[in-house]
C-alpha positions as CSV (number, residue, x, y, z in Angstrom):
1,M,9.5,-41.6,-38.8
2,T,10.2,-37.4,-39.1
3,Q,8.3,-34.6,-40.2
4,G,8.2,-30.9,-40.0
5,Y,5.8,-28.4,-39.8
6,S,5.8,-24.5,-39.9
7,I,2.6,-22.7,-39.8
8,E,2.9,-19.0,-39.8
9,T,-0.2,-16.2,-38.5
10,N,-1.3,-12.9,-38.2
11,D,-3.5,-10.5,-36.8
12,M,-4.4,-8.5,-40.1
13,N,-8.3,-9.9,-39.8
14,G,-9.8,-7.0,-38.6
15,K,-7.6,-4.4,-38.6
16,V,-8.9,-0.9,-40.2
17,N,-8.0,-0.9,-43.8
18,F,-10.3,2.0,-45.0
19,E,-12.6,4.3,-43.3
20,E,-14.1,7.1,-45.3
21,I,-17.3,9.6,-44.1
22,Y,-19.9,10.5,-46.6
23,N,-22.3,13.7,-46.6
24,E,-26.1,13.8,-47.7
25,A,-25.1,14.6,-51.9
26,N,-22.5,11.2,-51.7
27,E,-19.4,13.4,-51.4
28,M,-16.6,12.3,-49.4
29,V,-16.0,14.5,-46.4
30,S,-13.1,12.9,-44.7
31,S,-11.3,9.7,-44.4
32,V,-8.4,8.2,-42.9
33,E,-5.9,4.9,-44.7
34,Y,-3.9,2.9,-42.6
35,K,-0.4,1.5,-44.3
36,Y,0.9,-1.4,-42.7
37,N,4.3,-3.0,-42.4
38,I,2.8,-5.4,-45.9
39,D,6.1,-5.8,-48.3
40,E,5.1,-5.8,-52.3
41,Q,4.2,-9.7,-52.0
42,K,1.9,-8.4,-49.6
43,N,3.6,-10.0,-46.7
44,I,4.4,-9.0,-43.1
45,D,7.7,-7.5,-42.7
46,N,8.5,-6.7,-39.3
47,N,12.4,-6.0,-40.1
48,L,12.0,-2.4,-38.4
49,T,14.4,0.4,-37.9
50,T,14.1,0.2,-33.8
51,I,16.2,2.3,-31.2
52,D,18.1,1.0,-27.7
53,E,18.7,2.8,-24.7
54,K,22.1,3.0,-25.9
55,G,21.2,5.3,-29.1
56,K,22.0,2.8,-31.5
57,V,20.4,2.5,-34.0
58,S,19.6,-0.6,-36.1
59,K,16.8,-2.9,-38.4
60,R,15.2,-5.4,-35.5
61,I,12.7,-8.2,-35.9
62,I,9.6,-6.8,-33.4
63,G,6.5,-7.7,-33.3
64,V,7.0,-11.3,-34.1
65,D,5.7,-14.8,-31.7
66,Y,7.8,-18.3,-32.3
67,D,7.1,-21.3,-30.6
68,V,8.4,-24.3,-31.9
69,I,7.3,-27.4,-30.6
70,N,8.8,-31.2,-30.2
71,D,6.9,-34.2,-30.3
72,F,8.3,-38.0,-29.9
73,N,6.0,-40.8,-29.8
74,R,7.2,-44.5,-29.6
75,S,4.4,-47.2,-30.9
76,F,5.6,-50.8,-29.9
77,A,3.0,-53.7,-30.2
78,K,4.4,-57.2,-29.7
79,T,2.1,-60.4,-30.2
80,E,3.6,-63.9,-29.4
81,T,1.5,-67.0,-30.2
82,S,2.4,-70.6,-28.8
83,G,0.4,-73.7,-30.2
84,F,0.6,-77.3,-31.5
85,K,-1.0,-79.1,-34.6
86,A,-2.0,-83.1,-33.8
87,N,-3.9,-85.3,-36.3
88,V,-4.4,-89.5,-35.4
89,A,-4.4,-92.1,-39.1
90,S,-6.2,-95.1,-37.9
91,M,-6.5,-98.1,-40.0
92,L,-7.8,-102.0,-40.1
93,I,-5.0,-104.4,-40.5
94,P,-7.4,-107.5,-41.2
95,T,-6.6,-110.4,-39.6
96,V,-9.0,-113.4,-39.2
97,P,-11.6,-113.7,-37.0
98,F,-11.3,-109.8,-36.2
99,P,-9.6,-107.4,-38.4
100,I,-7.1,-105.3,-35.7
101,P,-7.3,-101.3,-35.5
102,I,-3.9,-99.5,-35.5
103,F,-3.8,-95.7,-34.6
104,I,-0.9,-93.4,-36.1
105,P,-0.8,-89.5,-33.9
106,T,0.7,-86.7,-35.0
107,V,1.8,-84.1,-33.1
108,F,3.3,-80.6,-35.0
109,P,4.2,-77.7,-32.6
110,E,3.9,-74.3,-33.8
111,S,5.0,-70.8,-33.0
112,S,5.3,-67.1,-34.0
113,I,6.3,-63.7,-33.0
114,N,5.3,-60.8,-34.1
115,I,6.6,-57.3,-33.5
116,N,5.8,-53.6,-35.0
117,E,7.0,-50.8,-33.6
118,L,6.8,-46.9,-34.9
119,R,8.9,-44.1,-33.6
120,T,7.5,-40.7,-34.7
121,A,9.6,-37.3,-34.4
122,V,7.1,-34.5,-35.1
123,T,8.5,-30.7,-34.9
124,T,6.6,-28.0,-35.6
125,K,6.8,-23.8,-35.4
126,H,4.3,-21.5,-35.0
127,V,5.1,-18.0,-36.4
128,H,2.7,-15.5,-35.1
129,K,3.6,-11.4,-36.9
130,T,1.8,-8.6,-35.6
131,A,1.3,-6.5,-38.4
132,L,2.4,-3.0,-37.0
133,L,0.8,0.7,-38.3
134,V,3.7,2.3,-40.2
135,E,1.4,5.3,-41.7
136,K,-1.5,7.6,-41.1
137,I,-3.5,9.1,-43.7
138,A,-6.0,11.6,-42.9
139,T,-7.7,14.4,-45.5
140,D,-10.8,16.5,-43.9
141,L,-11.8,19.6,-46.4
142,G,-9.1,18.9,-48.8
143,A,-6.2,19.0,-46.1
144,T,-4.4,16.4,-46.1
145,V,-1.9,15.1,-42.6
146,S,-0.1,12.1,-42.6
147,T,1.3,10.5,-39.5
148,K,4.3,7.8,-40.2
149,N,6.0,5.9,-37.9
150,L,9.9,6.3,-38.6
151,A,11.0,3.9,-35.6
152,W,10.8,1.5,-32.2
153,D,11.4,0.6,-29.2
154,A,14.7,-2.7,-29.5
155,S,12.6,-4.1,-26.2
156,S,9.2,-3.5,-25.7
157,G,8.1,-2.0,-29.2
158,E,7.0,0.8,-28.4
159,V,6.3,4.5,-31.4
160,L,9.4,6.4,-30.7
161,L,9.9,8.6,-33.5
162,T,6.8,9.6,-35.7
163,E,6.7,12.3,-38.5
164,T,3.8,14.1,-40.2
165,V,3.3,15.6,-43.1
166,N,1.1,19.1,-42.5
167,E,-1.6,20.7,-45.2
168,Y,1.5,23.0,-46.0
169,G,4.1,20.2,-46.8
170,D,6.1,20.5,-43.8
171,H,7.5,17.5,-41.7
172,Y,7.3,17.6,-37.5
173,Y,9.3,15.3,-36.1
174,S,8.2,13.9,-32.2
175,F,10.8,11.5,-30.4
176,N,9.3,10.3,-27.0
177,F,12.2,9.2,-24.3
178,P,11.3,5.9,-22.7
179,A,11.5,5.6,-19.4
180,Y,13.5,3.2,-18.6
181,W,16.3,3.9,-20.1
182,M,17.3,6.3,-17.9
183,Y,14.9,4.5,-14.6
184,D,16.4,0.3,-15.1
185,G,13.8,-0.3,-12.8
186,M,11.1,0.3,-14.6
187,G,12.3,-1.8,-17.5
188,L,12.1,-5.4,-18.2
189,A,11.2,-7.5,-15.6
190,S,11.8,-10.6,-18.3
191,Q,15.6,-9.9,-17.8
192,N,16.1,-11.6,-14.6
193,I,12.5,-13.4,-13.0
194,G,12.5,-16.9,-12.7
195,I,16.7,-17.0,-12.6
196,E,17.8,-20.0,-10.1
197,G,20.9,-20.4,-9.0
198,T,23.1,-20.6,-5.4
199,L,24.1,-17.8,-3.4
200,I,28.0,-18.4,-1.0
201,A,28.3,-16.3,1.8
202,N,31.6,-13.9,1.1
203,A,32.6,-14.6,4.9
204,P,33.4,-18.0,6.6
205,V,30.6,-19.2,9.4
206,T,31.4,-17.7,12.3
207,A,30.5,-18.8,15.9
208,P,29.2,-16.1,18.2
209,N,31.9,-14.1,20.1
210,A,31.9,-11.4,22.6
211,S,31.5,-8.4,19.7
212,S,28.0,-7.8,19.2
213,N,28.8,-5.5,16.2
214,P,27.0,-6.8,12.7
215,T,30.1,-8.7,10.0
216,A,31.4,-5.9,7.1
217,N,30.5,-8.7,4.6
218,P,27.3,-9.7,5.1
219,Y,27.3,-10.1,1.2
220,F,26.3,-13.4,-0.8
221,R,27.6,-14.3,-4.2
222,L,26.4,-16.1,-7.2
223,D,28.2,-19.9,-7.7
224,N,30.0,-19.7,-10.5
225,Y,30.0,-16.0,-11.6
226,T,32.6,-14.1,-11.3
227,G,31.1,-11.0,-12.2
228,D,29.0,-8.0,-12.0
229,V,26.3,-9.0,-10.2
230,S,23.8,-6.6,-10.9
231,K,24.0,-7.2,-14.0
232,I,22.2,-10.3,-12.8
233,F,20.0,-8.7,-9.7
234,H,18.4,-5.6,-9.0
235,L,17.5,-3.6,-6.0
236,G,13.8,-4.9,-4.9
237,D,14.3,-8.6,-6.4
238,E,12.4,-11.3,-4.4
239,L,14.2,-14.1,-3.9
240,Q,12.6,-17.5,-2.7
241,V,14.8,-19.4,-0.5
242,M,14.5,-23.5,-2.4
243,D,16.1,-25.1,0.3
244,E,13.4,-27.6,2.3
245,S,14.8,-25.7,5.0
246,G,14.3,-22.5,4.5
247,I,17.4,-20.3,6.2
248,V,17.8,-19.8,10.1
249,Q,20.2,-17.3,11.4
250,S,21.3,-16.1,14.9
251,S,18.4,-13.1,16.7
252,E,20.4,-10.8,18.8
253,I,19.7,-12.9,22.1
254,F,22.8,-15.8,22.5
255,G,21.6,-19.0,21.8
256,Q,17.9,-18.0,20.3
257,N,17.4,-18.2,16.2
258,L,14.9,-16.0,13.9
259,P,12.4,-17.7,12.8
260,Q,12.7,-19.8,9.5
261,Q,12.6,-17.4,6.1
262,Y,11.6,-18.4,2.5
263,K,11.8,-14.9,1.2
264,L,14.8,-12.3,0.6
265,W,14.7,-9.1,-1.0
266,V,17.9,-7.7,-2.7
267,V,18.7,-4.2,-1.0
268,G,22.3,-3.1,-1.8
269,F,25.4,-4.5,-3.6
270,N,28.8,-4.7,-2.4
271,T,31.3,-1.5,-3.2
272,D,33.2,-3.6,-6.9
273,K,29.4,-5.5,-7.5
274,S,30.6,-9.0,-6.9
275,G,28.1,-9.5,-3.9
276,V,24.3,-9.3,-3.5
277,L,23.1,-7.3,0.5
278,L,20.3,-9.6,1.4
279,M,16.9,-8.8,3.7
280,D,14.1,-10.7,5.0
281,R,10.4,-9.0,4.9
282,N,10.7,-8.3,8.7
283,G,14.0,-6.0,7.7
284,V,17.1,-7.7,9.3
285,Y,19.9,-8.4,7.1
286,I,21.0,-11.5,6.1
287,N,23.6,-13.1,7.3
288,K,25.3,-9.9,9.5
289,C,27.0,-12.1,12.1
290,E,28.3,-14.7,9.3
291,D,25.9,-17.8,10.3
292,L,25.0,-18.8,6.6
293,P,27.1,-20.6,4.1
294,S,24.7,-20.3,1.5
295,F,21.5,-21.3,0.0
296,N,19.5,-21.9,-3.2
297,F,17.2,-19.5,-5.3
298,K,14.7,-18.7,-7.3
299,I,14.1,-15.2,-8.4
300,V,10.0,-15.3,-8.4
301,R,9.4,-11.3,-8.8
302,S,11.7,-9.5,-10.1
303,G,12.7,-4.9,-9.6
304,Y,12.5,-4.5,-12.9
305,K,8.6,-3.3,-13.2
306,N,7.6,-3.7,-16.7
307,M,6.5,-0.1,-17.5
308,Q,8.7,0.2,-21.1
309,S,5.3,2.5,-21.7
310,A,5.8,5.6,-19.6
311,S,7.7,8.5,-21.2
312,M,10.7,10.4,-19.3
313,A,10.1,13.4,-22.2
314,S,9.3,14.2,-26.1
315,I,10.3,16.5,-28.0
316,T,8.8,18.2,-31.0
317,S,10.8,19.8,-34.0
318,M,11.6,19.5,-37.6
319,V,14.8,17.8,-37.9
320,N,14.6,14.4,-38.0
321,P,17.3,13.1,-34.6
322,I,18.3,10.8,-36.9
323,K,22.0,10.6,-38.5
324,N,24.3,8.1,-39.0
325,G,22.9,5.3,-37.9
326,K,22.4,6.0,-33.7
327,L,20.2,9.0,-31.9
328,D,21.5,12.8,-33.1
329,Q,21.2,14.5,-29.4
330,D,22.8,17.4,-31.0
331,S,19.6,18.3,-33.5
332,F,17.7,19.4,-30.2
333,Q,20.8,21.7,-28.9
334,F,21.1,25.8,-29.9
335,D,20.5,28.8,-28.6
336,A,20.0,31.9,-30.2
337,S,23.5,32.2,-31.8
338,S,23.6,29.1,-33.6
339,S,23.1,28.9,-37.0
340,F,21.6,25.5,-36.8
341,N,17.9,25.5,-35.5
342,P,15.7,22.7,-35.6
343,R,12.3,24.5,-35.4
344,I,11.4,23.2,-31.8
345,V,7.7,23.7,-31.3
346,N,7.0,21.0,-27.8
347,A,9.3,20.0,-25.2
348,S,8.3,18.3,-22.1
349,A,9.7,16.1,-19.4
350,V,9.0,14.2,-16.6
351,V,10.7,12.7,-13.5
352,Y,10.1,10.2,-11.8
353,K,11.5,8.5,-8.1
354,D,10.4,5.0,-6.5
355,Y,11.6,6.5,-3.1
356,W,7.7,7.2,-1.4
357,N,8.3,7.2,2.5
358,T,5.4,6.0,4.8
359,Q,3.3,8.4,7.0
360,T,4.1,8.0,10.8
361,E,-0.1,6.9,11.7
362,S,-2.0,3.7,11.5
363,N,0.3,1.1,12.3
364,L,2.5,2.1,9.5
365,P,6.9,1.7,10.8
366,Y,9.4,4.8,10.9
367,Y,11.7,4.6,7.9
368,P,14.3,6.9,7.6
369,E,14.3,10.2,5.8
370,Y,17.2,11.3,3.6
371,N,18.4,14.9,4.7
372,F,20.4,16.8,1.8
373,N,21.6,19.1,4.2
374,S,22.9,16.6,6.8
375,S,26.5,14.8,6.3
376,Q,24.8,12.3,8.4
377,N,21.8,9.7,7.2
378,W,21.0,6.3,8.4
379,I,19.9,5.6,4.5
380,L,21.3,6.6,0.9
381,S,20.4,9.1,-1.0
382,T,18.3,6.9,-3.0
383,G,16.4,5.3,-0.2
384,D,18.3,2.2,-0.2
385,V,19.2,0.6,2.8
386,K,23.0,1.5,4.3
387,Y,24.3,-1.0,6.0
388,P,24.5,-1.7,8.6
389,N,21.7,0.8,9.9
390,D,19.4,-1.2,11.1
391,V,16.3,0.6,10.0
392,K,14.6,-2.5,11.0
393,V,11.9,-2.5,7.9
394,N,12.1,-3.7,4.5
395,P,11.0,-0.9,2.3
396,Y,10.3,-2.7,-0.6
397,L,7.3,-4.9,1.7
398,W,6.3,-1.7,2.4
399,N,6.3,-0.2,-0.6
400,I,8.5,2.5,0.1
401,K,10.9,1.2,-2.1
402,G,10.0,0.0,-5.7
403,N,7.2,1.9,-6.9
404,W,8.0,4.1,-9.6
405,R,6.1,7.2,-9.8
406,A,6.1,10.2,-12.0
407,E,7.5,13.0,-9.0
408,K,7.8,16.1,-10.8
409,S,6.6,17.4,-14.6
410,Y,8.8,19.9,-16.7
411,A,8.3,22.5,-19.4
412,Y,11.5,24.5,-20.5
413,L,12.0,28.1,-20.3
414,T,11.9,29.7,-23.6
415,G,11.2,32.7,-25.8
416,R,9.4,32.7,-28.9
417,N,9.8,33.5,-32.5
418,H,7.5,35.7,-34.4
419,A,7.6,38.0,-36.9
420,A,9.1,41.7,-37.2
421,G,6.2,42.9,-39.6
422,Q,2.8,43.8,-39.4
423,F,1.4,40.3,-40.4
424,N,1.9,36.9,-38.8
425,N,3.5,34.3,-40.7
426,P,1.9,31.0,-38.4
427,R,4.1,28.2,-40.5
428,N,7.2,30.3,-39.8
429,E,6.2,31.2,-36.0
430,G,6.1,29.7,-32.8
431,F,9.5,28.0,-32.3
432,F,12.0,28.2,-29.4
433,T,14.4,30.4,-30.1
434,S,17.2,28.1,-27.5
435,F,16.5,24.9,-25.9
436,N,18.8,21.8,-24.6
437,S,17.6,18.7,-23.9
438,F,16.0,17.7,-20.3
439,Y,17.9,14.2,-20.7
440,R,21.4,13.8,-22.6
441,L,22.8,10.5,-23.7
442,D,26.3,10.6,-22.4
443,R,29.4,9.4,-24.6
444,S,32.2,11.1,-23.0
445,S,32.6,8.1,-20.5
446,G,33.1,5.6,-23.6
447,I,29.7,4.1,-22.0
448,P,26.7,5.5,-22.7
449,V,25.2,6.6,-19.7
450,W,21.4,8.8,-19.2
451,K,22.4,12.3,-17.7
452,V,20.0,15.5,-16.7
453,N,20.3,19.0,-17.5
454,E,17.8,20.9,-15.3
455,T,19.0,24.2,-17.2
456,N,16.4,26.5,-18.3
457,W,13.6,23.3,-17.3
458,T,11.6,24.6,-14.2
459,Y,8.6,21.8,-12.7
460,A,4.6,22.9,-12.6
461,S,3.8,20.3,-10.3
462,S,5.2,17.7,-7.9
463,V,4.2,15.1,-6.2
464,T,5.8,14.9,-2.6
465,K,4.0,12.1,-0.5
466,Y,2.2,8.6,-1.2
467,S,0.1,6.0,0.7
468,P,2.2,3.0,0.6
469,F,-1.6,2.0,0.1
470,G,-1.1,4.0,-3.3
471,V,-3.5,6.9,-3.0
472,E,-1.6,10.6,-3.3
473,L,-1.4,12.8,-0.1
474,E,0.0,15.5,-1.0
475,N,2.1,18.1,-3.9
476,K,2.9,21.2,-4.5
477,D,2.8,23.9,-7.8
478,A,5.8,25.5,-9.3
479,L,6.0,28.2,-5.9
480,D,5.9,25.8,-3.0
481,R,2.1,25.8,-2.8
482,Y,1.4,22.9,-1.3
483,S,-2.6,20.6,-1.3
484,A,-3.4,17.8,0.6
485,A,-5.4,14.7,1.4
486,Q,-6.4,12.6,3.9
487,Y,-7.5,9.5,3.4
488,G,-9.8,7.2,5.3
489,Y,-12.0,3.6,5.6
490,A,-9.1,1.5,5.7
491,Y,-7.1,4.4,2.9
492,K,-9.4,3.6,0.5
493,L,-12.0,6.7,0.5
494,P,-10.7,10.8,0.3
495,M,-12.2,11.9,3.3
496,A,-10.7,15.6,3.1
497,V,-9.2,17.9,0.3
498,A,-6.7,20.7,2.0
499,S,-5.1,23.6,-0.4
500,N,-2.2,25.9,0.8
501,S,-1.2,22.6,3.2
502,K,0.9,20.1,3.6
503,Y,-0.7,16.8,4.7
504,Q,0.8,17.2,8.5
505,Q,-0.5,20.9,8.4
506,M,-4.3,18.9,7.8
507,G,-6.6,17.0,9.2
508,F,-9.9,15.9,9.4
509,E,-12.7,13.6,12.3
510,G,-16.3,13.2,11.0
511,F,-16.8,10.4,14.1
512,E,-17.7,8.1,10.9
513,E,-14.7,5.3,10.9
514,K,-15.6,3.6,13.8
515,K,-15.1,-0.1,12.5
516,T,-12.0,0.7,10.3
517,E,-9.8,3.1,12.3
518,T,-7.4,2.5,14.1
519,V,-4.1,3.7,16.9
520,N,-2.5,6.6,15.7
521,K,-4.5,7.6,13.3
522,H,-3.6,10.5,10.8
523,F,-6.0,13.5,13.1
524,G,-9.0,12.0,14.9
525,F,-9.5,10.5,18.6
526,A,-9.5,7.2,17.8
527,N,-8.6,6.7,21.4
528,D,-11.2,7.5,23.0
529,K,-13.7,4.9,21.2
530,I,-15.7,4.7,24.2
531,N,-17.5,8.2,23.8
532,I,-18.7,8.2,20.2
533,V,-21.6,6.8,20.1
534,S,-25.0,6.5,17.2
535,T,-27.6,8.6,19.5
536,Q,-26.1,11.9,18.4
537,S,-24.7,13.4,15.3
538,H,-25.4,16.3,12.9
539,T,-24.0,14.9,9.7
540,G,-23.3,11.1,9.4
541,K,-23.9,8.8,12.1
542,N,-21.6,9.4,14.8
543,S,-21.2,11.3,17.4
544,L,-18.2,12.4,20.1
545,K,-19.8,12.8,23.3
546,V,-18.0,14.9,26.0
547,A,-19.9,14.5,29.0
548,K,-20.4,17.0,32.3
549,G,-16.9,17.2,34.5
550,T,-15.1,15.4,31.5
551,S,-12.6,16.0,28.8
552,S,-11.6,14.2,25.0
553,I,-8.3,15.1,24.1
554,M,-6.5,14.5,21.0
555,S,-2.7,15.6,20.0
556,R,-1.1,15.7,17.2
557,N,2.9,16.3,16.2
558,L,2.8,19.4,13.4
559,S,6.5,17.9,12.8
560,P,7.7,15.1,12.0
561,I,9.8,12.9,14.4
562,V,13.1,12.1,13.2
563,Q,14.4,8.5,15.0
564,T,18.1,7.9,16.0
565,I,18.7,4.6,14.1
566,A,21.1,2.4,15.8
567,E,23.9,-0.2,14.4
568,A,23.2,-4.0,13.6
569,K,24.0,-6.0,16.5
570,C,24.9,-9.7,16.7
571,P,24.3,-11.9,19.3
572,V,27.3,-11.7,22.6
573,K,29.0,-14.9,23.7
574,V,28.4,-15.5,27.8
575,E,29.7,-18.0,29.8
576,V,27.2,-20.6,30.7
577,P,25.9,-19.8,34.3
578,V,27.0,-22.9,36.9
579,E,23.6,-23.6,38.4
580,K,23.3,-25.2,41.6
581,K,23.5,-29.3,39.7
582,Y,27.1,-28.6,39.6
583,S,29.1,-29.7,42.4
584,I,32.6,-28.8,43.2
585,D,35.3,-31.0,45.0
586,L,38.3,-29.1,46.2
587,R,41.8,-30.4,48.3
588,F,44.5,-28.6,48.5
589,V,48.0,-29.2,48.8
590,E,51.3,-27.9,49.6
591,R,53.7,-27.1,47.4
592,G,56.7,-24.8,46.7
593,S,60.2,-24.8,48.1
594,Q,60.7,-23.4,51.7
595,I,62.2,-19.9,51.9
596,N,62.9,-18.8,55.1
597,N,60.8,-22.1,56.4
598,T,58.2,-20.4,55.0
599,Y,55.7,-22.4,52.1
600,Q,55.3,-19.2,49.4
601,A,52.1,-21.4,47.7
602,L,49.0,-23.5,47.7
603,Y,48.2,-26.1,45.8
604,V,44.4,-26.5,44.6
605,E,42.9,-29.4,42.5
606,Y,38.9,-29.5,41.8
607,N,36.9,-31.1,39.9
608,I,33.3,-29.6,38.8
609,I,30.6,-32.3,38.1
610,D,27.3,-32.8,36.5
611,N,24.7,-33.7,40.1
612,V,22.9,-35.8,36.8
613,T,25.1,-37.2,34.7
614,Q,28.0,-37.4,37.1
615,Q,29.7,-36.1,34.4
616,P,32.8,-33.7,34.1
617,V,31.4,-30.1,33.0
618,Y,34.1,-27.7,31.1
619,G,34.4,-24.7,30.3
620,I,32.8,-22.9,33.5
621,Y,34.3,-20.3,34.7
622,A,34.0,-19.0,38.5
623,A,36.0,-16.4,40.3
624,L,38.9,-18.2,43.6
625,E,38.8,-16.2,46.1
626,V,41.0,-16.4,49.8
627,F,39.7,-16.0,53.0
628,K,43.5,-13.8,54.8
629,N,43.6,-11.6,57.7
630,G,39.6,-11.7,58.1
631,A,38.8,-11.0,54.8
632,W,37.9,-12.4,51.4
633,V,40.8,-11.6,48.8
634,H,40.6,-12.3,45.4
635,A,43.4,-15.4,44.7
636,S,42.8,-16.2,40.7
637,G,40.0,-17.4,37.9
638,I,39.8,-21.1,37.7
639,Q,38.3,-22.8,34.5
640,D,38.5,-26.2,33.4
641,D,39.2,-26.3,30.2
642,Y,36.9,-28.1,27.5
643,D,40.2,-30.0,25.9
644,D,41.5,-31.1,29.7
645,E,39.7,-33.9,29.6
646,D,42.3,-36.3,31.1
647,G,42.4,-35.1,35.1
648,P,41.1,-31.7,36.7
649,G,41.6,-28.3,36.8
650,Y,44.4,-27.2,39.6
651,E,45.7,-23.6,39.8
652,V,49.0,-22.6,41.9
653,L,48.6,-19.9,45.2
654,N,52.1,-18.0,45.5
655,N,52.1,-15.7,47.7
656,F,48.8,-17.1,49.7
657,F,51.1,-18.1,52.6
658,I,49.9,-21.0,55.0
659,Y,53.3,-20.5,57.2
660,N,54.9,-17.8,58.5
661,A,58.3,-17.8,59.1
662,N,57.4,-18.7,63.1
663,M,55.6,-21.6,62.0
664,S,52.0,-20.1,63.1
665,L,49.7,-19.7,61.4
666,Y,47.7,-16.3,59.6
667,N,44.3,-17.9,61.0
668,N,42.5,-20.9,62.7
669,E,41.0,-21.0,59.6
670,F,42.2,-20.9,56.1
671,R,39.0,-21.4,53.2
672,I,38.6,-20.7,50.2
673,R,35.3,-19.9,47.9
674,F,34.4,-19.9,44.2
675,D,32.2,-16.5,43.8
676,T,30.2,-16.4,40.5
677,S,27.8,-13.4,41.6
678,G,29.6,-11.6,38.9
679,P,27.7,-12.6,35.3
680,Y,26.3,-15.3,37.2
681,N,23.9,-13.6,39.9
682,E,24.6,-16.2,42.6
683,T,27.3,-17.3,44.6
684,I,27.8,-21.3,43.8
685,I,29.7,-22.2,47.0
686,S,31.6,-20.1,49.5
687,N,32.9,-20.4,53.0
688,V,34.3,-23.9,52.6
689,V,37.0,-25.1,54.6
690,I,39.1,-27.1,53.3
691,G,42.8,-27.3,56.5
692,R,42.6,-26.7,59.5
693,F,46.7,-26.2,60.5
694,N,48.2,-26.5,64.2
695,T,51.1,-25.3,65.3
696,N,52.3,-28.5,66.5
C-alpha cells in the first residue's frame, strides 16, 4: 500500500498587518500598513526578483523550506497450527453367555498455516513558506511614505533594493551591496561544509636523502576530480582526518616522527589551483618532505563564514539600478559633464579584511607582517603563508586569518547642487554633483569580477589592530591620529584608553592582575611578582614594593621586532653510527702482478658482524687507513653494501707497496685501521696488526 501527503505551512499567524494610532477625539493620527507577498488567491507567492553576485537579475523562489520524509514499513505474521482429531466408537456383539464389546478408534490429523503481510510506503512532503514583506506604507499627519522591497539577494534572501515614495511622490531607490560579493570568505558555509573525500599527494613518497630542502610540491589533489580545487575548498577550511591512525609525518630530525594529527587546515593552493596546501595546528606544512601518500577527510568547519548580512556599500539615488535583466552600474556613474544625473543623495562603503596579526606579548606567537615597501616578504600580501617559509604558526588557529572584520569606512567627497536664486528648493537640491561607485563589477574579461575604485573616496576611520581574543586595540582617523586601548584580566576588560597614541606607545600597570597576568605582558612588572604586595596600596588592592637599596625594572620595546623566517626543513639521512657491538674481521692477501719485483696491491677482506645477533651488518661506512712510513695514510673508504649478502666485502689498495725492489720492508709492521671519527665521533678499531714481513 502506498500513500502520499503534501503539507504546506506558513508563518503568517501573528504577523502584523495594520497599525493605527488615534487621538482623544478618536481621529486617526498615524498608521502603518504592511503588505506581504500574497497573490490574488491569498496564497503566499515566493517567486520574487533576485540579484546574484554576478549582477544577474532573475525570478527565483526564496523563503521556502522543503522537507521530504519517506517511511517504509513491513508487517509480517505467520501462524502455523498442527494437531489431530480422535474418536473411538464401540459396539456390543451379542454372544452367549456375555456380549463382546468392540472398540473402533479413528484419528483425523489437522494442519493449518495463516500468513498476513502488509507493506506500506508513505511519502510526506512538508513545504514551509515564509511571508516576506514587500511594502510598508506609513501615514503621519496626512503625509504618506511608501517603502517597497523590489529585489532580494539570490543566496541569502536579504533585501537589496528598496523603493521609497515620499510625500512629494518622488521615488528614491536604495541599493545595498552584500560584502560576500567581493569577499567570498564571508559567503555561505553550506557551499562546502560536510564534503568528504580522499586527498592524494601530488608527489610520490620519497625516503630522506642528503638534502634538508623541502619538496616543491607538497600539495594534495582531490581523488576523482581534475578541476579547480578552490571551487571545492576555501582558505581556512578545517579538515577532519577520517583515517583511524590519523597522519604521521617526519620531523626535522632523522628517525623521529611528529605526533599524530587529526585536524588540518587549508592554507593555500598551487599555481594552477589543482592542489591544496595543508597545515597542522602547530604550523607544520603537511607533506613538505614527501612522506604521505593519501588520506580520507571531511570538511567539519568551512572557510566561508556565513556573513551574508554584512554590507560593503550602499547607494541612494532616484534611478532604479535594475535594467534589462541585470544590475546596471552605469546608473550610478556620472560627472559634471554628464547629461545623465541619477540624483544620488547618499553613498557609503566599507572595506573588510581577515588578516589581523597578533601582538608579540603575553605568550602570543610571532607571525610576520607584510611590508608593501619591501621586495622580500615572508608571507603573502593577504596575510596567508608563503610556502616554503616556515612561520611555525597556524594563522587560522590563532585568529590571525579567517575572521572578517570591517577595516575602513569610506565616504564620497563631492559637492552637492543648490539653487542659484534666493529661495531654497529642498525637493530638488542636495544631490551629488559627481559620483563613481567604490565597488564596481568588471565584465570586461567575460567573467564578472568585483573591483575597487577609490577615486574621490576617503576613509573616515580605520581599525589597525585586533586582539586574537576579539577586542579592538587600535584605530586611526582620516588624519592618521591613533587611538588605542589596553585590555587586561585575560584580555577581557579594558584597563586603559589613550588618544593620539599607538598601541605600542601606551601602557598602564595597576598591579591588580596578579592572578591572571602572563609573562611578557603588554606593559607591566610581570617579572617582579614577588614584590607586588597587598599590604600597601594607593588605589585598588596591590602595589609594587621597592625596598631600600633594591630596584624593579620594566623594559618594553616600542618598535616591533622583525624576525627572520627560514625555510621549512626536512630530515637529512645520516649513516647509522657503528657502535661497539660491531666487530670487524680483517685479513689481507698479496695481489697483483710483480713488476720490477714490486707488488703494487694489497687485497683486504673484511666482515662487519653484530656481536649480539652474530649476523652481518650491511651499509656501514668507515675510512680505511694504512700506517706507512711512520704515519697513518688514508687508503680508501669501505662499505659492506646492503645487497652484498653473499660474502664479505673487499677492497684493493693500489700503490701501497708491501715490498720494494730489494724485497725489504718499509716498516717492520704493516698496519691498517678503520677511522670513523668523522660522522661517528669514535674510532671503532685501530692499530690492527694484520701482517709481519721478514726479509727472508
